[in-house]
C-alpha positions in Angstrom: 0.0 0.0 0.0 2.8 2.4 -0.8 0.3 4.7 -2.5 -1.0 5.7 1.0 2.4 6.5 2.5 4.8 6.8 -0.5 7.7 7.8 1.7 7.4 4.7 3.8 6.8 1.8 1.4 5.2 -0.5 3.9 5.4 -4.2 3.1 1.8 -5.0 3.4 -0.9 -6.6 1.2 -4.6 -5.9 1.6 -6.7 -9.1 1.2 -10.4 -9.5 0.6 -11.7 -11.9 3.2 -15.2 -13.5 2.6 -17.0 -14.7 5.8 -20.0 -17.0 6.1 -22.7 -17.6 8.7 -24.2 -21.1 8.4 -27.4 -22.5 9.8 -25.8 -25.3 11.9 -26.7 -28.7 10.2 -26.4 -30.5 13.5 -28.8 -28.1 15.3 -28.4 -24.7 16.8 -27.9 -25.9 20.5 -24.6 -27.5 19.5 -23.2 -24.2 18.4 -24.6 -22.1 21.2 -21.9 -19.9 22.9 -22.3 -21.9 26.1 -21.2 -25.1 24.3 -19.1 -23.9 21.3 -16.0 -21.8 21.5 -14.5 -19.1 19.3 -11.7 -20.9 17.5 -8.8 -20.5 15.1 -7.6 -23.9 13.8 -4.7 -24.8 11.5 -6.3 -27.6 9.6 -3.2 -28.2 7.6 0.3 -26.7 7.8 0.1 -22.9 7.1 -3.7 -22.9 6.5 -6.3 -22.0 9.1 -10.0 -21.5 9.5 -11.7 -19.7 12.3 -15.2 -19.6 13.6 -17.6 -18.1 16.2 -20.6 -19.7 17.9 -24.1 -19.0 16.8 -25.2 -15.7 18.3 -28.6 -15.8 16.6 -27.4 -15.3 13.0 -25.8 -18.7 12.5 -22.4 -20.3 13.1 -19.7 -17.9 11.6 -16.7 -19.4 9.8 -14.0 -18.3 7.3 -10.6 -19.2 5.9 -8.0 -17.1 7.7 -5.5 -14.8 5.9 -5.9 -16.3 2.4 -8.1 -13.8 0.6 -7.0 -12.5 -2.7 -5.0 -9.3 -2.8 -7.0 -6.1 -3.5 -6.7 -2.4 -3.4 -8.8 -1.1 -0.5 -10.6 1.5 -2.7 -11.6 -1.3 -5.2 -12.7 -4.1 -3.0 -15.8 -6.0 -4.1 -17.9 -6.6 -1.0 -20.3 -9.0 -2.7 -19.8 -12.7 -2.0 -20.5 -14.8 -5.1 -21.5 -18.4 -5.4 -18.5 -20.7 -5.3 -16.5 -18.6 -2.8 -17.7 -20.9 0.0 -16.7 -24.2 -1.6 -13.3 -24.6 0.0 -14.5 -23.7 3.4 -17.5 -25.9 3.1 -15.3 -28.9 2.1 -13.1 -28.3 5.2 -16.0 -28.0 7.5 -17.7 -31.1 6.1 -14.6 -33.0 6.8 -13.8 -31.7 10.3 -16.9 -30.1 11.6 -19.8 -31.5 9.7 -22.5 -30.5 12.1 -21.7 -26.8 11.4 -22.6 -27.0 7.7 -26.1 -26.1 6.8 -27.6 -23.5 4.6 -25.7 -20.2 4.4 -27.7 -17.5 6.2 -25.5 -14.5 5.7 -22.2 -13.5 4.1 -19.9 -10.5 4.4 -16.5 -9.3 3.2 -13.9 -7.7 5.3 -10.3 -6.6 4.6 -7.1 -7.9 6.2 -3.9 -6.0 6.1 -1.2 -8.7 6.0 2.5 -8.4 6.7 5.1 -11.0 5.4 5.7 -12.3 8.9 2.0 -12.1 9.8 2.6 -9.7 12.8 1.5 -6.2 13.4 3.3 -3.0 12.5 3.4 -0.6 15.5 6.1 2.1 15.0 6.9 5.7 14.2 7.3 6.7 10.6 11.1 6.5 9.8 11.2 9.9 8.2 8.8 11.7 10.6 8.5 10.5 14.2 5.3 12.6 14.6 3.6 10.0 12.4 2.5 6.8 14.1 2.1 3.7 11.9 -0.2 0.9 13.1 -1.3 -2.1 11.1 -3.1 -4.5 13.3 -5.8 -4.6 10.6 -7.5 -8.0 10.9 -9.6 -10.0 13.3 -6.3 -10.9 15.0 -5.6 -7.3 15.7 -9.2 -6.6 16.7 -8.7 -8.8 19.8 -5.9 -6.4 20.9 -7.8 -3.2 20.1 -7.6 -1.7 23.5 -3.9 -2.4 24.0 -3.0 -1.2 20.5 -5.0 2.0 21.1 -2.9 2.6 24.3 0.3 1.9 22.4 -0.6 4.2 19.5 -1.6 6.9 22.0 1.8 6.6 23.7 3.6 6.7 20.3 1.6 9.7 19.1 2.1 11.7 22.2 5.8 10.9 22.6 5.4 8.8 25.8 7.6 5.8 26.0 5.5 2.7 25.4 5.1 0.4 28.4 5.7 -2.6 26.2 8.6 -4.0 24.2 7.6 -3.0 20.6 10.7 -4.6 18.9 8.6 -7.5 17.4 6.4 -4.9 15.7 9.0 -2.4 14.4 9.5 -1.6 10.8 13.2 -2.7 11.0 12.5 -6.2 12.4 14.0 -9.2 10.7 11.6 -10.8 8.2 9.4 -7.9 7.5 10.9 -7.1 4.1 10.5 -10.7 2.9 7.8 -11.4 0.2 4.3 -12.0 1.5 3.8 -15.4 3.1 0.4 -16.1 1.6 -1.5 -14.5 -1.3 -4.7 -16.1 -2.4 -6.1 -19.5 -2.1 -4.1 -22.7 -2.0 -4.6 -25.9 -3.8 
């Protein structure tokens, strides 16, 4: 996304991530929050799915971090027939009671780095600019903490946490993206 911050050339890709809510095939009580956890599961090396219990709109599931690269200004937010096929095949194999009719779909965006970790740093050419890229469901879980860190960076206070794993100059950040698009 170097067109957003041309002087920085951040090594990120924006990916279009389709999400699906299924009517549980095994019955809604099996997927009630009291019985079914939020999960992120690596079903094969380097490939994960995630899901949420039925909160009244169906059991939510999606493939994690494998959406096709897009420009954020040009993202198509319409889920089309066929985009669910790989996820449905995985769920039928490993979580068959979750697969029923699709009740709802949505598309979000993930901002992915090559090492799959956040960027939390100051702009290298202007320390008044704070850079933060926790832009996925993974980052959302840390929203309060990331907000505190960004406030510290923006106001010149020393962060209370070691940010070296999230700096722009960390090893591995300049490598090519780990995953782009669906796998075979």
